[in-house]
N, C-alpha and C positions, 0 to 999 in steps of 0.2 A: 343383482344387478337389474336394470330396468331392459321392458324389453328392447327399445328401443340402443343402449349399450348392447347386449348380446346382438343385435341385426349388424353394429356395426363391428363388433369383431368379428362378427361371422364374415362380412366382406373384407375384413382384413386377412385372416385365413387363408383364405379363396385367393386373396390379388396374391400371396406369397408361394403359391402353388405354382409347378411347372406349366410350359402352356399346355404339354402332354400327358396331364394328371389325370386319371381317370376315377370315375365316381368311387371307387373303393381309395381311394386316395382321399377322396372329400372326406368318405363317413370318417373313416381313420383318423384322419387330423382332426374332425370335430368331436368324436367318440373320445379320443385323448386328451382333448382340451376340458372336456364334461369331468374326465373323471378327473383329472389335476385339480380343479376347480373344487371339485366334491371334497379331495384329500386336504387341500388347505385349509376349506370351512371346517373339517373335523379337525385340523391340528390347533386353528385359532379357539376352537370351544372344545379345546382341551379333551377329545374322543382319539385318544392315542396312547400306544402301549408300550411300554419298554423293548429293547431291542432285546433282551434276554426271553422275556416272556413269550415274542413269539417265537423262539429260537425253539422252548419248550413245546411250546403248540405244535410247533412240526416237526420236533424230533429234530432239531440242527443239530448241531455239535460242531465248534473246532477242532 
């Protein structure tokens, strides 16, 4: 994503916040958006694991 596009997306994100938003709200939304973008990039690049493998790694069983 180009820096101009990131800037536009950041403006949109801030504009969608309520008028009483705090700096913490801004940071939370920015970090959340960043992590989602990273996850989508990983998925697009095939850097994923089957759910079963994640469950095994963390000792989660149904």
